[in-house]
C-alpha positions in Angstrom: 12.8 -8.7 16.3 14.5 -12.0 15.7 13.5 -13.6 12.4 12.4 -16.8 14.2 10.0 -14.8 16.4 8.7 -12.8 13.4 8.1 -16.0 11.4 6.2 -17.5 14.4 4.0 -14.4 14.8 3.2 -14.3 11.1 2.2 -18.0 11.1 -0.1 -17.6 14.1 -1.6 -14.1 13.5 -2.8 -12.2 10.5 -0.7 -9.1 10.7 -1.2 -6.6 7.9 -1.7 -2.9 7.1 -5.3 -1.9 6.6 -6.4 -0.5 3.3 -7.2 3.3 3.4 -11.0 2.8 3.5 -11.0 -0.5 5.4 -12.4 -0.5 8.9 -12.2 -3.0 11.8 -15.6 -4.4 12.8 -14.4 -6.4 15.8 -11.2 -6.8 17.7 -10.4 -8.3 21.1 -6.8 -9.0 22.2 -7.8 -9.2 25.9 -6.4 -5.7 26.7 -9.3 -3.3 27.0 -7.1 -0.2 26.4 -5.6 -1.7 23.2 -9.0 -2.8 22.0 -10.4 0.7 22.5 -7.5 2.2 20.7 -7.7 -0.1 17.7 -11.5 0.2 17.4 -12.0 3.8 18.2 -8.9 5.9 18.1 -6.6 4.4 15.4 -8.7 5.9 12.5 -7.9 9.4 13.8 -4.1 8.6 13.8 -4.4 7.4 10.1 -6.2 10.7 9.2 -3.4 12.6 10.8 -0.9 10.5 8.9 0.7 9.3 12.2 0.1 5.6 11.5 1.3 5.1 7.9 
């Protein structure tokens, strides 16, 4: 990713790695499949060490 694009995204969005015991209470990016993954499925990937 170009540095300029990365800088723009970081200035507009809060992008960070979740802490181990942190959970997401709400999330809506306008894509139902991605919303479902982030809210319901991503914790299982973390448990399986696929998302670290």
